[in-house]
Steps between C-alpha positions, in 0.01 A plus 500: 500500500625847399425827665480841332454822707360829366628750759522870535465702819349774299129475430316554183763336272289209369618206708165322503430555127833340409452219749153408379587518128823282558300249696240457226780469249661226704168315529458520129856360467392202709651593828282461812527857639392685816528863604585573856348843579723642777340850458277610782293679240430161337469633137585157347248332722228755388601422142449132563159571669387653158651214289287230355784258424611280786868543430744636599443460872545818707562475875508800730759434769711668753883491448544301821309201339709516184730205566211281611281579193793438257545158643126435479503626129792277421334199646198575287695488186515872425765577235529884553419749783474864416516717799328838480688724750395792705588858474712667776539186719855419507443176702264358244742584217782327694295175572389478138836565352657246738293211331519616149679357197469824317360854577336751274503862619251718322546873462323777320713643220643792698834548674324599830348161516836323430641690795210417724524127466862483621386345826348204310817459285715505821282224654538274201869560473549428859344158443699456182192433299489553112275784414400738215342828480201520274357829377113528525247763380754592218376791290513461121738789464723704726849507648398356845542139388858545391585705808360232730688230321821697540435556868452129549815407319691771705423294815606171319153369492369267225231643287239283345494562127122477495314802593140520595309769325241745646216336352132500589460137432686416823261683717191372313619148519558523878166640569343183333721254686699429184862511380558727219576218259153363581334841459667600172697198371621674182581830659840662569461445878452135447822486301691671783376243756591215279845636450528575881405137569765370273756734670391361843549148374845579373591626848312259725536180306825577314342432172567666172128525404165378628483124467877463453 
């Protein structure tokens, strides 16, 4: 069983959207997947409440129960756990990163947000976990994206080559309990998620491509 964490101690950067979309992508790829919702706001759990499909499973848990729940998930034959972290809470980020095989750190495409998530990066580095920064809510034009990428590289942080656009399809899909690739299968947002899922597989399974 593998564990992917979506962590950032800054709120509003799209952790839950990325977590739910990747979980659906993993299920479609034949991997039994569960989301562990560690956020007290329980956004992923609310998404599940509006979702008609039975999978992926979403469990709202406290960080103190993380180890026990991981063992239970492994015993149940779960292939992939995606942890949806909480904003601000350093202890939750630490516990999630500690059990992770790979960490994605979302940020908005602005230098200010890169600087504000340094606490999360410090935690992941302290635990010597592989991670990548992923830019979310990326505008179609403007210099912010390049500036944010330069700022990330200046702190020797890996930057995910896939960027998540600021697209209405993400918000509309979430509101209906769907992943964007279910809501608009042929759209640009769906393509982004498929590419991000492939990138995740490269890092978490050491594969060159999905199915390799």
